[in-house]
C-alpha positions in Angstrom: 41.2 -18.3 10.2 38.0 -17.2 10.2 37.7 -17.1 6.1 39.0 -20.8 5.7 35.3 -22.1 6.7 32.9 -20.1 3.5 34.1 -22.7 1.2 33.0 -25.5 3.2 29.8 -23.1 4.8 28.6 -21.9 0.7 28.7 -25.8 -0.4 26.7 -27.0 3.1 24.4 -24.1 2.5 23.8 -25.1 -1.7 23.2 -28.8 -0.6 20.7 -27.7 1.8 18.9 -25.4 -0.7 19.4 -26.7 -3.8 16.2 -29.6 -3.2 14.0 -26.7 -2.2 14.6 -24.6 -5.5 14.5 -27.9 -7.3 11.5 -28.6 -6.2 9.9 -25.2 -6.5 10.8 -25.3 -10.6 9.8 -28.8 -10.7 6.3 -27.8 -9.5 5.7 -25.5 -11.9 6.6 -27.7 -14.5 4.9 -30.6 -13.5 1.8 -28.8 -11.7 1.7 -25.3 -13.8 2.6 -23.5 -10.5 5.2 -23.2 -8.3 3.3 -24.5 -4.9 2.1 -28.0 -4.4 -0.9 -28.3 -1.9 -1.1 -30.6 1.1 -3.2 -33.8 0.5 -2.5 -35.1 4.3 -5.8 -34.3 6.0 -9.5 -34.6 4.7 -10.3 -31.0 5.3 -6.9 -30.1 2.7 -9.1 -32.6 0.3 -12.3 -31.4 0.3 -11.2 -27.8 0.0 -8.8 -29.2 -3.4 -12.1 -30.7 -4.6 -13.7 -28.0 -3.5 -12.0 -25.5 -5.3 -11.7 -27.6 -8.8 -15.4 -27.9 -8.5 -15.9 -24.3 -8.7 -13.0 -23.3 -10.8 -11.8 -26.2 -12.4 -8.4 -25.3 -11.0 -8.0 -26.4 -7.6 -5.0 -24.0 -7.2 -6.5 -21.0 -8.6 -7.4 -18.1 -5.6 -10.6 -17.1 -6.0 -13.2 -15.5 -3.7 -16.8 -15.0 -3.7 -17.4 -13.3 -7.4 -16.4 -17.0 -9.0 -19.4 -18.5 -7.1 -22.2 -18.0 -9.5 -25.5 -16.8 -8.7 -28.5 -19.0 -8.3 
């Protein structure tokens, strides 16, 4: 019957979802946050360096209040 496909479906869904779930927590252990920034493009690397220079952390969300006044 139709319910005989459920064990195979659960196995495939687990095998496809486990790497994403694992990387989510691995990034938290290694980087200190749950997300990874893409460094593929030059523009992304420049933004990461700018955020690191302004706040000391490339993953911290910044706004205009974090930029020092001259």
